C-alpha positions in Angstrom: 0.0 0.0 0.0 1.3 3.5 -0.9 2.3 5.9 1.9 -0.8 7.8 3.0 -0.7 11.6 3.3 -2.1 13.1 6.5 -5.8 13.8 6.4 -7.8 15.1 9.4 -10.3 12.5 10.7 -12.7 15.2 11.8 -15.9 15.6 9.9 -16.6 12.8 7.4 -19.4 13.8 4.9 -21.1 11.4 2.5 -23.3 11.4 -0.6 -24.8 9.2 -3.2 -23.6 9.3 -6.8 -24.9 7.8 -10.0 -23.1 6.2 -12.9 -23.2 9.5 -14.9 -21.4 11.3 -12.0 -18.3 9.1 -12.1 -16.2 11.5 -14.0 -12.5 10.8 -15.0 -11.5 13.1 -12.1 -13.6 11.0 -9.6 -12.2 7.8 -11.1 -8.6 9.0 -10.4 -9.7 9.8 -6.8 -11.1 6.3 -6.6 -7.7 4.8 -7.7 -5.9 6.9 -5.1 -8.3 5.7 -2.4 -7.6 2.0 -3.4 -3.8 2.7 -3.1 -4.4 3.7 0.5 -6.9 1.0 1.5 -6.1 -2.2 3.6 -9.8 -3.2 3.3 -10.3 -3.4 -0.5 -10.8 -6.3 -2.8 -10.1 -6.0 -6.6 -13.8 -6.3 -7.3 -14.4 -2.8 -6.0 -11.6 -1.1 -7.9 -12.2 1.0 -11.0 -9.8 -1.3 -12.9 -12.4 -4.1 -12.5 -15.6 -2.0 -12.4 -15.2 0.0 -15.6 -14.4 -2.9 -17.9 -17.2 -4.9 -16.4 -19.7 -2.1 -17.1 -18.3 -1.5 -20.5 -18.4 -5.1 -21.7 -20.4 -7.5 -19.6 -24.1 -7.8 -20.6 -27.0 -7.4 -18.3 -25.2 -5.3 -15.6 -27.1 -2.3 -14.2 -25.2 0.8 -13.1 -24.7 0.9 -9.4 -25.6 3.5 -6.8 -22.2 4.8 -5.4 -21.7 5.7 -1.8 -18.8 8.2 -1.3 -17.4 9.6 1.9 -15.0 12.5 2.2 -12.8 14.1 4.8 -11.4 17.5 4.2 -12.3 17.1 0.5 -10.4 13.8 0.2 -12.2 10.6 -0.8 -11.9 8.2 2.2 -14.6 5.6 1.5 -16.6 4.2 -1.4 -19.2 1.5 -2.0 -21.0 0.1 -5.0 -24.6 -1.0 -4.5 -27.6 -2.2 -6.5 -31.1 -1.2 -5.4 -33.3 -4.3 -4.8 -37.0 -4.0 -4.6 -37.5 -7.4 -2.8 -35.7 -10.7 -2.4 -36.1 -14.0 -0.5 -34.0 -12.7 2.3 -35.5 -9.2 2.5 -39.0 -8.6 1.0 -38.5 -4.9 1.3 -36.5 -2.3 -0.7 -32.8 -2.7 0.2 -29.3 -2.3 -1.1 -27.1 -5.2 -2.2 -23.4 -5.0 -2.9 -22.9 -4.7 -6.6 -22.2 -8.0 -8.3 -20.9 -9.4 -11.6 -20.6 -13.1 -12.7 -16.9 -12.7 -11.9 -17.2 -11.2 -8.4 -15.7 -13.4 -5.7 -15.6 -11.0 -2.7 -17.8 -8.2 -1.4 -17.0 -5.1 0.6 -16.3 -1.4 0.5 -13.1 0.6 -0.2 -12.0 2.2 3.0 -9.0 4.5 3.5 -6.6 3.3 6.1 -7.3 5.1 9.4 -10.9 6.0 8.4 -12.5 2.6 8.3 -14.7 3.0 11.5 -15.7 6.6 10.7 -16.7 5.8 7.1 -18.8 2.7 8.2 -20.5 4.6 10.9 -21.4 7.4 8.5 -22.6 4.9 5.9 -25.0 3.1 8.3 -26.1 6.3 9.9 -27.0 7.9 6.6 -29.1 4.9 5.5 -30.9 4.8 8.8 -31.7 8.5 8.7 -32.8 8.5 5.1 -35.2 5.6 5.6 -35.3 4.7 1.9 -33.9 1.2 2.3 -34.5 -1.4 5.0 -31.3 -3.4 4.8 -27.9 -3.7 3.2 -26.8 -7.1 1.9 -23.3 -8.4 1.2 -23.6 -11.9 -0.4 -19.9 -12.8 -0.3 -18.5 -11.2 2.8 -15.2 -12.5 4.2 -15.8 -13.4 7.8 -12.4 -12.4 9.4 -11.6 -9.5 7.1 -10.9 -6.3 8.9 -13.5 -4.4 7.0 -16.1 -7.0 7.7 -15.4 -7.0 11.5 -15.4 -3.2 11.6 -18.7 -3.2 9.7 -20.3 -5.4 12.4 -19.1 -3.0 15.1 -20.1 0.1 13.3 -23.6 -1.3 12.6 -24.0 -2.2 16.3 -23.0 1.3 17.4 -25.8 2.9 15.3 -28.5 0.3 16.2 -28.3 -1.7 13.0 -28.7 -5.4 13.5 -26.6 -8.0 11.6 -28.0 -11.2 10.3 -25.8 -14.1 9.0 -27.0 -16.3 6.2 -25.2 -19.1 4.4 -21.6 -19.5 5.4 -18.9 -21.5 3.6 -15.1 -21.8 3.2 -12.8 -21.9 0.3 -9.1 -22.7 -0.1 -6.7 -20.0 0.8 -3.0 -19.6 1.5 -1.6 -17.6 4.4 1.6 -16.3 2.8 3.7 -15.9 6.0 3.0 -19.5 6.8 3.7 -20.8 3.3 7.0 -22.3 2.0 8.5 -25.6 1.0 8.1 -27.1 4.4 4.4 -26.2 4.5 3.9 -27.9 1.1 5.5 -31.1 2.4 3.3 -31.0 5.5 0.0 -30.1 3.8 -0.2 -32.8 1.1 -1.0 -36.4 1.8 1.5 -39.1 1.0 -0.6 -40.3 -1.9 -0.9 -36.7 -3.3 2.9 -36.2 -2.8 3.5 -39.3 -4.9 1.0 -38.0 -7.5 2.8 -34.7 -7.8 6.2 -36.3 -8.2 4.7 -38.5 -11.0 3.3 -35.4 -12.6 6.6 -33.6 -12.7 8.3 -36.8 -14.0 5.6 -37.0 -16.8 6.1 -33.3 -17.7 9.9 -33.7 -17.8 9.5 -36.2 -20.7 8.7 -33.1 -22.8 11.6 -30.9 -21.5 12.8 -28.8 -18.5 10.0 -27.9 -16.1 10.0 -24.5 -14.4 7.7 -22.2 -12.5 7.8 -18.4 -13.0 5.9 -15.3 -12.0 5.3 -12.3 -14.2 4.3 -8.7 -13.2 6.1 -6.7 -16.0 3.3 -4.7 -17.7 5.1 -5.1 -21.0 4.7 -8.9 -20.8 1.2 -9.0 -19.4 -0.6 -8.8 -22.8 1.1 -12.1 -23.9 0.3 -13.7 -20.5 -3.4 -12.9 -20.7 -3.7 -14.3 -24.2 -2.0 -17.5 -23.0 -4.5 -17.8 -20.2 -7.5 -17.2 -22.4 -6.3 -19.9 -24.7 -5.5 -22.4 -21.9 -8.8 -21.9 -20.1 -10.8 -22.4 -23.3 -8.9 -25.7 -24.0 -10.3 -27.3 -20.9 -13.6 -28.3 -19.5 -14.8 -24.7 -19.3 -14.4 -24.4 -23.1 -16.4 -27.6 -23.5 -19.2 -26.2 -21.4 -19.0 -22.8 -23.1 -18.3 -21.1 -19.7 -14.7 -20.1 -20.5 -13.9 -16.4 -20.9 -13.1 -17.0 -24.6 -16.5 -18.5 -25.2 -18.1 -15.1 -25.2 -16.5 -12.1 -26.9 -17.9 -9.8 -24.2 -16.1 -11.8 -21.5 -12.9 -11.8 -23.4 -13.0 -8.1 -23.9 -13.8 -7.6 -20.2 -10.8 -9.8 -19.2 -8.4 -8.1 -21.5 -9.3 -4.6 -20.4 -9.4 -5.5 -16.7 -6.0 -7.3 -16.7 -4.3 -4.4 -18.6 -5.9 -1.8 -16.3 -4.8 -3.9 -13.2 -1.3 -4.2 -14.6 -1.0 -0.4 -15.0 -1.7 -0.1 -11.2 0.7 -3.0 -10.4 -2.4 -5.0 -9.3 -1.8 -8.0 -11.5 0.5 -11.0 -11.5 0.7 -14.2 -13.5 2.1 -17.4 -12.2 3.0 -20.0 -14.9 4.1 -23.6 -15.1 6.3 -24.0 -18.2 7.8 -27.0 -20.1 10.7 -25.7 -22.0 9.3 -22.5 -23.6 5.7 -23.6 -23.5 3.2 -22.6 -20.8 1.1 -25.6 -19.7 -0.7 -23.9 -16.8 -1.3 -20.3 -15.8 -3.0 -18.3 -13.1 -3.8 -14.6 -13.0 -3.8 -12.9 -9.6 -5.5 -9.6 -8.9 -4.0 -7.7 -6.0 -5.8 -5.5 -3.5 -5.4 -4.6 0.2 -3.3 -7.2 1.9 -4.4 -10.1 -0.4 -3.9 -11.6 -3.8 -6.9 -13.2 -5.5 -6.3 -16.2 -7.9 -8.9 -14.9 -10.4 -8.6 -17.4 -13.2 -6.8 -20.7 -13.9 -6.1 -22.4 -17.2 -4.1 -25.5 -18.1 -3.3 -27.5 -21.3 -5.3 -30.8 -21.4 -2.6 -32.2 -23.7 -0.4 -32.4 -20.6 -3.2 -33.8 -18.4 -1.1 -36.8 -17.3 1.3 -34.4 -15.7 -1.4 -32.8 -13.5 -0.4 -29.2 -14.4 -3.3 -27.7 -12.5 -2.3 -29.4 -9.2 1.4 -28.7 -9.8 1.0 -25.0 -10.3 -1.1 -24.7 -7.2 1.3 -26.8 -5.2 4.3 -24.8 -6.4 2.6 -21.6 -5.2 2.5 -23.0 -1.7 6.3 -23.3 -1.9 7.1 -20.0 -3.5 4.3 -17.6 -2.4 6.6 -15.8 0.2 9.0 -14.9 -2.6 6.3 -13.9 -5.2 4.0 -11.9 -2.9 6.2 -10.8 0.0 4.0 -7.7 0.5 0.8 -9.7 0.9 -0.7 -11.8 3.8 -3.1 -14.0 1.9 -3.9 -15.6 -1.4 -7.7 -16.3 -1.9 -8.2 -19.1 -4.4 -11.6 -17.7 -5.6 -12.5 -21.4 -5.9 -15.7 -23.3 -5.0 -16.0 -25.3 -1.8 -14.6 -28.8 -2.4 -12.2 -27.6 -5.2 -9.1 -29.7 -5.9 -7.1 -26.8 -4.6 -8.1 -27.8 -1.0 -5.9 -30.9 -1.5 -2.7 -28.9 -1.8 -3.5 -25.5 0.0 -3.6 -26.0 3.8 -5.6 -22.9 4.8 -9.2 -21.8 4.4 -10.9 -18.4 4.2 -14.4 -18.1 5.6 -17.3 -16.3 3.8 -20.8 -15.5 4.8 -23.8 -13.8 3.5 -24.4 -10.8 5.7 -27.6 -8.7 6.0 -27.6 -5.5 7.9 -31.2 -4.5 8.8 -31.3 -0.7 8.9 -35.0 -0.1 10.0 -37.3 -1.6 12.6 -39.5 -3.1 9.9 -36.4 -4.4 8.2 -35.3 -6.2 11.4 -38.7 -7.7 11.8 -38.7 -8.9 8.2 -35.2 -10.3 8.5 -36.2 -12.2 11.7 -39.3 -13.7 10.0 -37.4 -14.7 6.9 -34.7 -16.2 9.0 -37.2 -18.2 11.0 -38.9 -19.5 7.9 -35.6 -20.7 6.5 -34.8 -22.5 9.8 -38.3 -24.1 9.8 -37.7 -25.2 6.2 -34.4 -26.8 7.1 -35.8 -28.5 10.1 -38.8 -29.9 8.2 -36.4 -31.2 5.5 -34.2 -32.9 8.2 -37.3 -34.5 9.9 -38.7 -35.6 6.5 -35.4 -37.3 5.5 -35.2 -39.0 8.9 -38.7 -40.4 9.1 -39.4 -40.9 5.4 -36.0 -41.7 3.8 -36.0 -42.2 0.1 
């Protein structure tokens, strides 16, 4: 994170902006805010947001919350206005989503997190337009998430937790060669050695990392090709399957690279890349956004190998980060080689009395449905 100039913490003001008001000048302020935020994910940066709005179909422009102190932008959030949902049958806000969003939150300038969050919840309560704020993919132990719970409680906003899950992650200070040896089973270790042996039949095998903006264009085209060669291409869910997704990915990666927010890790056999991962960088974390590998080398397990090698080399590749988030589904193969987990939860902040009552009723109905299903399976098994 870049050194932060001194800004007085007295008097945080806030406002709502529309898509049309996000001028080039404001976008540069947004970038500067991201440079000074410990509590940001790449999915709330302008480098991700602007290409998504430009290229991905079906996205509605968000309502933007902005907070300022002494004229400086110190907080920002992107939200969709929702008329009703299964969790909240009243008008509410939901953290803005895309099909490629893996983490929710707000961009908060270091040192201003609590003030901005208190201002955010206080404004929503006082305006009375919305009855709740929903974050579908909220990291449980993230600093911004914990501070949001505290700020909500201080202004009388009640927090409700929905579905919780975990996904593979890598705590970088705890990573290294020794961690890799401890984290994989004996059978998996043998499989990885067989994979390397298989790849070596085709030439020297090596792992590298690339952050040079001049080489990023070639790396992103490699990844687009590799991802499309695999099962995602067969199911027409790869980035290259849709021109709009390809354009979004190219623009987002190049924009991230300009801000030094992008890094590729690659597994190569001689001069040929057989597996590639692009990481988006924000706050104290790296996010393994997309993975691709060449099915021609399937016997060499290139997907497993590139993830295993990251365990060994993460402290050297990302010395300035604390965590790598796999962005993978629960139960992913990555869990077999990455020893750590990151918890996520759907969070709903009820910002009115009727919103709290509705959230309690909906939560009770979901519990009743689960209990009924459990009893049904117990007494009337299929």
